[in-house]
C-alpha positions as a printed Julia matrix, in Angstrom:
757×3 Matrix{Float64}:
  15.69    2.36    5.79
  19.05    2.36    3.95
  17.13    3.29    1.0
  15.7     6.07    2.33
  18.91    7.42    3.71
  20.5     7.34    0.34
  17.4     8.88   -1.3
  17.48   11.65    1.28
  20.96   12.63    0.6
  20.57   12.99   -3.06
  17.29   15.03   -2.6
  19.44   17.19   -0.65
  21.72   18.58   -3.47
  18.72   20.77   -4.39
  18.69   22.42   -1.03
  19.37   26.15   -1.59
  19.24   29.39    0.79
  15.95   30.82    1.15
  15.06   34.61    1.94
  12.3    36.49    2.85
   9.32   37.46    0.58
   9.62   40.49   -1.31
   8.15   42.08   -4.26
  10.16   44.42   -7.2
   8.05   47.27   -7.2
   9.31   48.75  -10.56
   8.04   45.7   -12.53
   4.6    46.68  -11.68
   4.91   49.81  -13.96
   4.89   47.54  -17.23
   2.12   48.37  -19.83
  -0.55   45.6   -20.36
   0.71   45.07  -24.13
   4.13   44.35  -23.02
   3.33   42.46  -19.73
   4.4    38.83  -19.94
   4.08   36.75  -16.58
   6.3    33.72  -16.11
   6.4    31.28  -13.36
   9.62   29.48  -12.17
   9.43   26.49   -9.91
  12.48   25.06   -8.02
  13.04   21.41   -7.13
  12.85   20.13   -3.67
  11.26   16.51   -3.67
   8.26   16.05   -1.61
   8.48   19.66   -0.64
   7.47   20.62   -4.31
   3.81   19.41   -3.61
   3.79   23.09   -2.05
   4.11   24.47   -5.87
   0.31   22.94   -6.3
  -0.8    25.4    -3.52
   1.08   28.25   -4.86
  -0.34   27.99   -8.4
  -3.9    27.62   -6.78
  -3.55   30.98   -5.25
  -1.8    32.35   -8.46
  -4.72   31.15  -10.73
  -7.64   32.23   -8.25
  -5.69   35.87   -8.09
  -6.46   35.96  -11.78
  -3.04   36.04  -12.91
  -2.57   34.75  -16.68
   0.47   32.75  -16.53
   2.43   33.21  -20.33
   5.48   30.88  -19.45
   6.12   28.33  -16.78
   9.34   26.68  -16.05
  10.67   24.14  -13.63
  13.26   21.78  -12.31
  12.87   18.2   -10.84
   9.67   18.33   -8.99
   9.14   21.88  -10.28
   9.48   20.33  -13.56
   6.68   17.57  -12.98
   4.2    20.17  -11.12
   4.92   22.84  -13.84
   4.66   20.38  -16.82
   1.42   18.99  -15.91
  -0.01   22.3   -15.03
   1.22   23.6   -18.58
  -0.52   20.57  -20.12
  -3.75   21.69  -18.78
  -4.22   20.24  -15.42
  -5.85   22.46  -12.61
  -4.41   22.87   -9.07
  -7.35   21.19   -7.8
  -6.73   18.3    -9.99
  -3.13   18.18   -9.3
  -4.12   18.24   -5.66
  -6.38   14.94   -6.22
  -3.81   13.25   -8.52
  -0.95   13.55   -6.04
  -2.85   12.91   -2.61
  -3.94    9.65   -4.23
  -0.46    8.65   -5.59
   1.68    6.42   -3.45
   4.99    8.03   -4.23
   7.08    5.34   -2.3
   6.11    2.89   -4.75
   6.95    5.13   -7.71
  10.39    6.15   -6.63
  11.12    2.46   -5.43
  10.16    1.05   -8.75
   7.98   -1.27   -6.91
   5.97   -3.47   -9.14
   2.72   -5.17   -8.25
   2.95   -8.93   -7.53
   0.64   -9.92  -10.39
   2.76   -8.06  -12.96
   5.68  -10.71  -12.4
   5.62  -14.2   -13.5
   5.47  -16.93  -10.71
   9.05  -17.78  -11.24
  10.04  -13.94  -10.77
   7.85  -13.64   -7.82
   9.52  -16.44   -6.35
  13.3   -14.83   -6.98
  12.26  -11.41   -6.12
  10.91  -12.55   -2.53
  14.27  -13.75   -1.55
  16.86  -11.18   -2.0
  17.62   -7.73   -0.05
  20.91   -6.55   -1.96
  21.46   -7.01   -5.8
  24.72   -6.47   -7.41
  25.73   -6.22  -11.32
  28.38   -9.01  -11.86
  29.27   -8.59  -15.25
  32.96   -9.66  -16.04
  32.62  -11.11  -12.48
  33.32   -7.73  -10.92
  30.65   -6.56   -8.44
  29.33   -2.88   -9.09
  26.42   -1.11   -8.03
  23.64   -0.09  -10.53
  23.73    3.36  -12.0
  20.61    4.21   -9.9
  18.72    2.53   -7.17
  15.61    2.89   -9.38
  14.89    2.5   -13.13
  12.42    5.21  -12.88
   9.84    3.01  -15.11
   7.29    3.66  -12.48
   7.53    7.49  -12.47
   7.61    7.66  -16.42
   4.59    5.14  -16.74
   2.73    7.45  -14.3
   3.45   10.78  -16.17
   2.91    9.24  -19.67
  -0.56    8.32  -18.62
  -1.35   11.72  -17.29
  -0.03   13.54  -20.47
  -1.57   10.95  -22.9
  -4.1    13.74  -24.11
  -0.99   15.91  -25.27
  -0.77   15.93  -28.94
   2.33   18.13  -29.76
   5.95   17.66  -29.52
   6.69   21.45  -29.17
   6.1    22.56  -25.42
   5.49   26.2   -26.66
   2.2    24.8   -27.87
   0.99   23.59  -24.53
  -2.01   25.33  -23.04
   0.87   27.4   -21.2
   4.21   27.17  -22.93
   6.68   25.27  -20.82
  10.49   24.27  -20.39
  12.45   22.48  -17.87
  16.05   21.78  -17.2
  18.19   18.67  -17.54
  21.99   17.73  -17.21
  24.15   16.23  -19.57
  25.81   13.47  -17.65
  28.99   13.33  -19.75
  29.65   17.05  -20.28
  27.85   18.89  -17.36
  25.9    21.07  -19.79
  22.66   22.58  -19.06
  20.01   21.01  -21.41
  16.91   23.06  -21.84
  14.05   20.68  -22.71
  11.28   22.39  -24.67
  10.24   19.68  -27.34
   9.88   15.95  -27.86
   7.92   13.55  -25.25
   6.87   15.72  -22.43
   6.85   12.65  -19.83
  10.4    11.79  -20.96
  11.63   15.48  -20.6
  10.24   16.01  -17.14
  11.48   12.33  -16.15
  14.74   13.67  -17.15
  14.77   16.69  -15.2
  13.92   14.67  -11.95
  16.3    11.8   -12.7
  18.37   12.34   -9.25
  21.9    10.91   -9.54
  22.41    7.54   -7.99
  18.59    7.34   -7.08
  17.24    7.25  -10.74
  19.13    5.81  -13.38
  20.14    8.46  -16.13
  17.95    8.55  -19.14
  18.83    8.64  -22.72
  17.21   10.98  -24.79
  18.14   10.93  -28.42
  22.01   10.7   -28.09
  22.3    12.7   -24.76
  22.23   10.72  -21.37
  20.36   13.14  -18.94
  20.16   13.37  -15.28
  18.46   15.7   -12.76
  18.56   19.5   -14.0
  19.05   20.58  -10.22
  22.8    19.69  -10.56
  23.19   22.57  -12.79
  20.3    24.95  -12.53
  17.66   24.46   -9.66
  15.87   27.62  -10.45
  15.77   28.52  -14.2
  14.82   31.9   -13.9
  17.35   33.33  -16.39
  16.09   31.14  -19.56
  12.56   32.21  -18.64
  13.45   35.95  -19.04
  15.21   35.21  -22.15
  11.93   33.61  -23.69
  10.22   37.06  -23.02
   9.2    36.87  -19.39
   9.16   40.36  -18.05
   7.29   39.71  -14.74
   8.52   36.71  -12.78
   6.69   34.92  -10.11
   9.04   32.54   -8.26
   8.19   29.53   -5.79
  11.31   28.34   -3.89
  10.8    25.15   -1.95
  14.5    24.64   -0.83
  15.81   24.47    2.77
  18.44   26.88    4.0
  21.8    25.89    5.44
  22.21   23.92    8.67
  23.55   25.44   11.76
  26.38   23.84   13.44
  23.87   22.31   16.13
  22.31   20.39   13.15
  25.52   19.09   11.58
  25.57   15.92   13.56
  26.78   13.45   11.09
  28.7    12.78    7.9
  25.32   12.87    5.85
  24.73   16.54    7.35
  28.29   17.31    6.59
  28.17   16.03    3.06
  24.77   17.75    2.12
  26.06   21.03    3.27
  29.21   21.01    1.42
  27.23   20.15   -1.94
  24.87   23.19   -1.19
  27.61   25.71   -1.12
  27.8    26.33   -4.82
  23.93   26.6    -5.47
  23.41   28.88   -2.33
  25.75   31.21   -3.94
  24.07   30.95   -7.59
  20.62   31.7    -5.82
  21.65   34.94   -4.38
  21.87   36.42   -8.13
  18.72   34.49   -9.23
  16.7    36.0    -6.45
  17.29   39.47   -7.94
  15.33   38.45  -11.06
  12.27   37.54   -9.33
   9.53   39.8    -8.86
   7.19   38.06   -6.9
   9.0    35.56   -4.45
   6.95   32.81   -2.8
   8.72   31.02    0.19
   6.62   28.36    1.76
   7.55   27.14    5.23
   8.47   23.59    4.64
  11.36   23.45    7.23
   9.39   20.72    9.3
   9.17   18.54    6.27
  11.77   16.26    4.7
  11.86   15.58    0.56
  10.64   12.24    1.53
   7.37   13.36    3.04
   5.08   12.45    0.27
   2.61   11.09    2.89
   2.32   14.5     4.17
   1.24   16.0     1.12
  -2.04   17.74    1.72
  -0.04   19.69    4.87
   2.84   20.72    2.2
   0.38   21.94   -0.34
  -1.55   23.95    2.41
   1.84   25.65    3.26
   1.81   26.45   -0.45
  -1.34   28.28   -0.28
  -0.42   30.22    2.97
   2.69   31.43    1.48
   1.27   32.32   -1.66
  -1.61   34.02    0.04
   0.65   36.59    1.6
   1.6    37.95   -1.69
  -2.42   38.05   -3.08
  -2.28   41.69   -3.21
   0.74   41.69   -5.47
  -0.72   39.09   -7.54
  -4.22   40.87   -7.83
  -2.5    44.11   -8.75
  -0.48   42.54  -11.7
  -3.72   40.53  -12.84
  -5.39   43.73  -13.32
  -2.82   44.82  -15.67
  -3.37   42.09  -17.85
  -5.9    41.84  -20.71
  -7.67   38.98  -19.2
  -8.5    39.54  -15.45
  -9.91   35.85  -15.39
  -8.65   32.42  -16.43
 -10.65   29.74  -17.69
  -8.86   26.29  -18.09
 -10.72   23.64  -19.6
 -10.64   20.46  -17.28
  -8.22   17.89  -18.37
  -9.0    14.06  -17.66
  -6.4    11.53  -17.68
  -7.45    8.91  -20.42
  -8.61    5.64  -19.14
  -8.34    3.7   -22.34
  -6.78    3.72  -25.66
  -7.16    1.85  -29.11
  -4.02    1.18  -31.21
  -4.16    0.68  -34.73
  -0.38    0.12  -35.29
   2.44   -0.91  -32.83
   5.99    0.2   -33.91
   8.69   -1.25  -31.55
  12.16    0.1   -31.73
  15.56   -0.44  -29.55
  15.25   -4.3   -29.28
  17.88   -6.64  -31.03
  17.99   -9.5   -28.3
  14.16   -9.96  -27.72
  11.95  -10.42  -30.75
   8.7    -8.24  -31.12
   6.61  -11.49  -30.37
   8.19  -11.82  -27.01
   7.44   -8.12  -26.1
   3.9    -8.35  -27.24
   3.33  -11.23  -25.7
   4.53   -9.84  -22.33
   2.63   -6.63  -23.12
  -0.58   -8.44  -24.34
  -1.96   -5.26  -26.17
  -3.89   -6.14  -29.54
  -3.91   -3.77  -32.39
  -7.48   -2.36  -33.2
  -8.95   -3.23  -29.8
  -9.68   -0.93  -27.15
  -7.7    -1.41  -24.15
  -7.8     0.26  -20.56
  -4.89    2.33  -19.41
  -4.87   -0.32  -16.11
  -4.21   -3.27  -18.43
  -1.8    -1.36  -20.68
   0.24   -0.51  -17.61
   0.1    -3.82  -16.17
   1.53   -5.04  -19.43
   4.52   -2.51  -19.47
   4.99   -3.82  -15.63
   4.76   -7.28  -16.96
   7.91   -6.35  -19.47
   9.58   -4.47  -16.93
   9.43   -7.36  -14.23
  11.5    -9.38  -16.44
  14.39   -7.11  -15.67
  15.46   -7.43  -19.29
  14.94   -3.86  -20.03
  16.4    -0.7   -18.3
  13.83    1.61  -19.98
  10.44    1.2   -21.64
   9.33    4.41  -23.24
   6.44    4.98  -25.5
   4.62    7.55  -27.4
   1.15    7.81  -28.99
   0.55    9.62  -32.41
  -2.04   10.08  -34.85
  -1.41    9.93  -38.53
  -3.27   11.89  -40.94
  -6.44    9.84  -41.49
  -6.86    9.61  -37.44
  -5.26    6.07  -37.04
  -3.47    6.06  -33.78
   0.15    4.42  -33.62
   2.05    3.33  -30.56
   5.9     4.13  -30.76
   7.34    1.65  -28.01
  11.41    2.56  -27.61
  12.86   -0.05  -25.33
  16.43   -0.02  -23.84
  17.7    -3.54  -23.34
  19.57   -4.17  -20.28
  23.33   -4.98  -20.83
  23.39   -6.79  -17.32
  23.49  -10.51  -17.63
  25.24  -11.35  -14.45
  23.93  -10.52  -10.99
  25.25  -11.38   -7.58
  22.48  -11.08   -4.82
  22.35  -11.54   -1.07
  19.72  -12.36    1.5
  19.7   -12.98    5.4
  17.16  -14.79    7.33
  16.61  -16.23   10.66
  13.77  -18.3    11.99
  13.58  -20.81   14.95
  13.98  -23.99   12.71
  16.71  -23.07   10.32
  18.41  -20.47   12.52
  20.58  -17.98   11.02
  21.43  -18.03    7.16
  23.21  -15.87    4.71
  22.18  -16.41    1.18
  24.5   -15.88   -1.67
  23.02  -16.02   -5.3
  24.63  -15.9    -8.58
  22.35  -15.45  -11.54
  23.3   -15.65  -15.49
  20.73  -14.31  -18.06
  20.96  -15.36  -21.46
  23.07  -18.49  -20.65
  21.84  -20.66  -23.65
  18.86  -18.52  -25.11
  18.2   -14.84  -24.71
  15.13  -15.69  -22.73
  16.52  -17.87  -20.29
  17.92  -17.46  -16.72
  20.11  -19.58  -14.53
  20.21  -19.11  -10.95
  21.95  -20.77   -7.96
  21.63  -20.01   -4.32
  23.8   -21.01   -1.51
  22.72  -20.79    2.06
  25.33  -20.64    4.44
  24.78  -20.79    8.33
  23.43  -23.09   10.97
  21.88  -25.37    8.28
  23.68  -25.61    4.6
  21.41  -25.71    1.82
  21.51  -24.81   -2.03
  18.82  -24.2    -4.94
  19.4   -24.07   -8.5
  16.82  -23.15  -10.94
  17.09  -23.04  -14.93
  14.24  -21.43  -16.62
  13.18  -20.77  -20.31
  10.64  -18.14  -20.09
   8.43  -18.51  -23.38
   5.53  -16.19  -22.1
   2.1   -17.6   -22.89
   3.4   -20.53  -24.33
   4.96  -23.69  -22.77
   7.9   -22.43  -20.59
  10.53  -25.16  -19.49
  12.46  -25.47  -16.06
  14.93  -27.36  -14.11
  15.02  -27.37  -10.45
  17.57  -28.83   -8.24
  17.6   -28.29   -4.24
  19.32  -29.8    -1.03
  17.56  -28.77    2.28
  18.29  -29.44    5.68
  17.3   -28.86    9.18
  17.73  -30.28   12.78
  14.83  -29.99   15.45
  14.29  -31.68   18.97
  11.16  -33.84   18.71
   9.39  -35.95   21.43
  10.53  -39.53   21.09
   7.05  -40.54   21.33
   6.35  -38.91   18.27
   9.11  -40.61   16.43
   7.71  -43.91   17.82
   4.21  -43.07   16.32
   5.87  -42.12   12.95
   8.11  -45.3    12.48
   6.71  -47.83   15.06
   8.29  -48.87   18.72
  11.66  -49.78   17.15
  13.72  -47.99   19.83
  11.26  -48.91   22.74
  14.22  -49.98   24.91
  15.58  -46.51   25.2
  14.58  -44.13   28.1
  14.54  -40.74   26.43
  12.11  -37.95   26.23
  13.45  -35.99   23.17
  15.75  -36.81   20.14
  17.54  -34.34   17.83
  16.06  -35.45   14.22
  18.21  -34.35   11.33
  16.0   -34.23    8.07
  17.61  -34.03    4.94
  16.06  -33.41    1.27
  17.56  -33.71   -2.24
  15.0   -33.17   -5.01
  15.63  -32.5    -8.69
  12.7   -31.56  -11.12
  11.96  -31.23  -15.0
   8.94  -29.42  -15.63
   7.11  -27.34  -18.29
   4.29  -24.91  -17.21
   1.95  -22.51  -19.04
  -0.92  -19.98  -18.28
  -4.37  -21.42  -18.14
  -7.13  -18.9   -18.94
  -4.51  -16.25  -18.79
  -4.67  -16.67  -15.01
  -3.82  -19.97  -13.66
  -0.48  -21.44  -14.05
  -0.51  -24.87  -15.08
   2.38  -27.33  -14.92
   3.54  -30.98  -15.27
   6.9   -32.55  -14.6
   9.11  -35.64  -13.08
  10.63  -35.43   -9.94
  13.33  -37.58   -8.33
  13.48  -37.16   -4.33
  15.88  -38.51   -1.66
  14.75  -38.18    1.7
  16.67  -39.19    4.97
  15.9   -38.89    8.55
  18.58  -39.61   11.13
  19.5   -38.9    14.84
  22.71  -39.2    17.05
  20.49  -39.07   19.99
  20.07  -43.02   20.1
  22.3   -45.66   18.16
  21.21  -48.63   16.74
  22.66  -51.97   18.29
  22.84  -53.85   14.94
  25.63  -55.65   13.27
  25.49  -53.41   10.36
  25.39  -50.21   12.32
  27.47  -51.04   15.26
  30.18  -48.75   14.41
  28.04  -45.96   13.2
  27.75  -42.65   15.17
  24.21  -42.11   13.96
  21.22  -44.08   13.35
  19.06  -43.68   10.07
  15.37  -43.66   11.06
  14.01  -43.73    7.37
  15.76  -43.26    4.02
  14.17  -43.6     0.52
  14.83  -42.23   -2.88
  11.7   -41.89   -5.17
  10.59  -41.13   -8.66
   7.44  -39.46   -9.23
   5.19  -37.58  -11.76
   3.46  -34.32  -10.66
   0.94  -31.53  -11.78
   0.12  -28.38  -10.34
  -2.31  -25.16  -10.67
  -1.48  -21.81   -9.21
  -3.46  -18.82   -9.07
  -2.23  -15.74   -7.2
  -3.48  -12.23   -7.22
  -2.34  -11.29   -3.3
  -0.93   -7.79   -3.49
   1.65   -8.76   -0.95
   3.36  -11.92   -0.24
   3.6   -11.47    3.64
   0.96   -8.75    4.54
  -1.83   -8.68    2.01
  -4.65   -6.53    1.81
  -6.65   -7.96   -1.13
  -6.54  -10.73   -3.65
  -6.93  -14.69   -3.82
  -4.16  -17.21   -3.76
  -5.18  -20.81   -4.93
  -2.68  -23.88   -5.15
  -3.01  -27.48   -5.89
  -0.62  -30.14   -6.46
  -0.67  -33.66   -7.01
   2.5   -36.21   -6.94
   2.19  -39.78   -8.13
   4.89  -41.99   -6.74
   5.97  -44.43   -9.44
   8.86  -46.34   -7.85
  11.88  -46.45   -5.72
  15.36  -45.77   -7.08
  16.89  -47.59   -4.23
  16.97  -51.45   -4.96
  16.72  -52.11   -1.44
  13.53  -50.54   -0.93
  10.46  -51.26   -3.18
   7.19  -49.23   -2.87
   3.75  -49.65   -3.87
   2.45  -46.88   -6.03
   0.65  -44.23   -4.0
  -0.16  -40.31   -4.52
  -0.33  -37.11   -2.31
  -2.87  -34.53   -3.2
  -2.91  -31.08   -1.44
  -4.36  -27.82   -2.11
  -4.61  -24.31   -0.54
  -6.75  -21.39   -0.88
  -6.54  -17.93    0.61
  -8.59  -14.81    0.27
  -7.68  -11.47    1.57
  -9.78   -8.47    1.83
  -9.92   -4.81    3.36
 -12.17   -4.51    6.19
 -11.68   -0.73    7.4
  -9.26    1.77    6.6
  -5.57    0.24    7.37
  -7.27   -2.95    8.45
  -7.52   -6.32    6.22
  -8.55   -9.72    6.94
  -7.07  -12.97    5.2
  -8.96  -16.3     5.66
  -7.76  -19.55    4.22
  -8.16  -23.41    4.25
  -5.97  -26.02    3.04
  -5.84  -29.88    3.35
  -3.86  -32.75    1.97
  -3.93  -36.57    1.83
  -2.14  -39.57    0.72
  -3.73  -41.98   -1.55
  -2.58  -45.66   -1.44
  -1.29  -48.21    1.09
   2.51  -47.09    1.32
   3.35  -45.95    4.8
   6.49  -43.45    4.1
   6.66  -41.38    7.28
   8.82  -38.91    5.67
   5.91  -37.87    3.3
   3.34  -37.34    6.08
   2.02  -33.91    6.9
   3.82  -32.22    9.55
   2.25  -29.39   11.48
   3.77  -26.73   13.64
   5.79  -23.63   14.05
   6.03  -20.2    11.99
   8.48  -18.17    9.88
  10.3   -20.7     7.5
   9.71  -21.43    3.78
   7.84  -24.79    4.16
   8.95  -27.54    1.93
   7.53  -30.85    1.01
   4.79  -31.31    3.6
   5.66  -29.3     6.4
   3.24  -26.69    7.27
   3.16  -23.97    9.89
   0.74  -23.96   12.61
   0.34  -21.69   15.63
   0.61  -22.83   19.23
   2.55  -25.8    18.52
   6.35  -26.16   18.0
   7.9   -27.35   14.79
   6.84  -31.08   13.81
   4.47  -31.36   16.58
   1.42  -32.78   14.94
   1.5   -35.56   11.98
  -0.57  -37.88    9.92
  -1.12  -38.91    6.38
  -4.0   -36.5     6.14
  -4.88  -33.14    7.21
  -7.32  -30.12    6.81
  -6.56  -26.58    8.31
  -8.5   -23.37    8.34
  -6.84  -20.01    9.55
  -7.27  -16.32    9.57
  -4.98  -13.17   10.06
  -5.98   -9.84   10.74
  -3.64   -7.38    9.67
  -3.52   -3.84   10.92
  -1.03   -1.56    9.04
  -0.68    1.1    11.87
   2.13    3.39   10.4
   4.16    3.21    7.09
   5.31   -0.41    6.98
   4.44   -1.32   10.6
   1.63   -4.01   11.35
  -0.04   -5.58   14.16
  -1.38   -8.97   13.29
  -3.82  -11.26   15.03
  -4.12  -14.99   13.86
  -5.79  -18.3    14.48
  -5.7   -21.5    12.82
  -7.63  -24.79   13.67
  -6.88  -28.38   12.33
  -7.68  -32.05   12.2
  -4.46  -34.18   11.73
  -4.28  -38.02   11.58
  -4.07  -41.24    9.54
  -6.7   -41.95    6.89
  -8.55  -38.86    8.21
 -10.77  -38.69    4.95
 -11.87  -42.34    4.98
 -15.21  -41.2     6.74
 -16.6   -37.64    7.42
 -16.83  -38.49   11.21
 -13.25  -38.05   11.34
 -12.49  -34.82    9.67
 -15.71  -32.9     9.32
 -15.7   -32.47   13.06
 -14.84  -29.92   15.66
 -10.94  -29.28   15.25
  -8.76  -31.36   17.49
  -5.87  -28.82   17.3
  -5.96  -25.07   17.61
  -3.6   -22.04   18.27
  -3.62  -18.46   18.18
  -0.87  -15.59   17.87
  -0.3   -12.08   18.46
   2.31  -10.36   16.44
   4.28   -7.39   15.19
   5.33   -7.06   11.51
   7.76   -4.81    9.94
   8.31   -4.82    6.09
  11.78   -4.23    5.5
  14.04   -4.1     2.23
  15.57   -7.51    3.49
  12.14   -8.75    4.13
   9.67   -9.01    6.9
  10.37   -8.99   10.54
   7.79  -10.93   12.54
   7.5   -11.56   16.2
   4.84  -13.86   17.33
   3.56  -14.93   20.69
   1.32  -17.78   20.2
  -1.04  -19.94   22.5
  -2.74  -23.42   22.01
  -5.67  -23.93   24.42
  -5.01  -27.77   23.91
  -1.4   -27.74   25.65
  -2.1   -24.67   27.59
   1.44  -23.33   26.63
   2.66  -20.39   24.99
   5.64  -20.18   22.23
   7.69  -17.43   20.99
   8.22  -17.5    17.24
  10.76  -15.18   15.39
  11.22  -14.7    11.7
  13.53  -12.12   10.07
  14.1   -11.59    6.18
  12.63  -13.25    3.12
  12.21  -16.88    3.69
  14.23  -19.22    1.36
């Protein structure tokens, strides 16, 4: 929500005063030979979708457009129309586009490495921390998704001169350093219209050649004067900007700031309005600049407003040489074949690193879907502020891809997250990240979790793309929870049978260090090997041991061990969302071979723990999806270390070791050295980021569960169900779950807020 309020403010700088529809009659007296019709489209965010409806009516009236100009959203619509797209095609394109994802620069999960995925799904706020001084980025979004979207749509354009487009076109941007108005009429079309719509502080400024550009609406949101200078003597203007607020609507500081920022542009519009011959003013008062999901209604309002001027439009069409307009349908290219790749702008990251991320091969046909996925892979590294490209053909027909990258100068980040769940309680996450610590392609990250349970996580990762990457990891984790005393006795034996207590407060501490290498296997599966040291300690203050060596202690250590192990894992994850997926598969398997005990006082026999999980999500109806999954784990060997048992119960935290969530039971309620579990989740996305969720899970848990099929391939002994509400927020998911288990015939509430870390 915070992002949307910021976005709303900066879109509001384009709001200008609107007036009633009028027609300048004198302009109708022009002769056919001298008549040049120009169309000017204003900015206005989502309201600019009304331009599509207006262009549809103008075209159906038979008007031949000789020039078209626009600013911000007007530049985007106008540029695509000038490049050959019909209003009907634009309607279909924008109807099928998720503008919220474009604006937020949201990348699909499968564009990120598994390390990047884990990092991104922890933090709600990120600040630049270069020179150890926190600062906000120059824009909330890099605008990379918007550029990729426009670049694919204009891939058929083979000219750098906008006057040579099917309809001559220009748009307006602002020089951020001088405040000068910049007319964009040549160069890269997607770059020009991206710059025109780079709303200050929402999108980062765009460098075009030597100039740093931002939204053209800052200096000229209705470039009618320049249109007349280029020879247009009959102007059709489409204005999608709001009028000033009345005092009743000035309810908060944001409204006041918006009102003040509009005064200059409102006065400028009074003179601009006099230069327009046919003025089309859609009624878009009930829509906001963020209402992209109401695009169909907005386009219809554009049709309705332009239809009121149909007589004037038909009259001017009759005066033109061509009373009908034929526009050859344009189809966005779905593939490309590149014969040569030229990369510029890179100094820190070599060509091999960039091509390894993009995974584009010369002289082989590549779908635009795969090409865009490659661009997303490169963008997800956060090592580049901008990735621009242009496709050109040489004299003999070979295709050259010119890739121009702008490397990020930000090397230090300060990041924050918040979380609450019923096990770890409240937590504030403070993270420091350093890129390029030892190598250009490495990243060091340390988390400090402050709150009811102090924790830390340290990661150092050298990303070598499709080759073997290297990682170091260190973690300290702790939590406390009330558990049944009988449960502790079952785990460690009847050591404390003389105590008459029902529950004890169990403190679990974990200190783990790993070194590992990993790579991609068959270009999809992540495969890794490593060594691990793990110190686990379980203790309580509820009961005190009456032994000579602990008679003065204020706590009792129930179990403690420090183990050295070798491990390997395979990971495959194509889920489109980490918490509320609608499609994709997640597969994970892990094997630890515990070799020896580092503590001389404790010796162990070698043993292994194997576990795996698979989930499959798919849509079953509009806004309705189902995720089904199964998982299992077992210990192989004779060693009986209770701390590495499988513990089921609870919901809402990030599981560590062998703790697994299970609806219907509290945390650490079920335990054994083996388990098998099945589950399902039904997600109903009933409104924007809001979900209703119905879940169920079933399990068999016990010791030596897999020794015979009779002990595990039977009706589940444990089951639980949950009905919940989920909200996807910028700090992570908010989940409320009301769960029930028929075996214990009791209900439990679970709450989880924020990314799980």
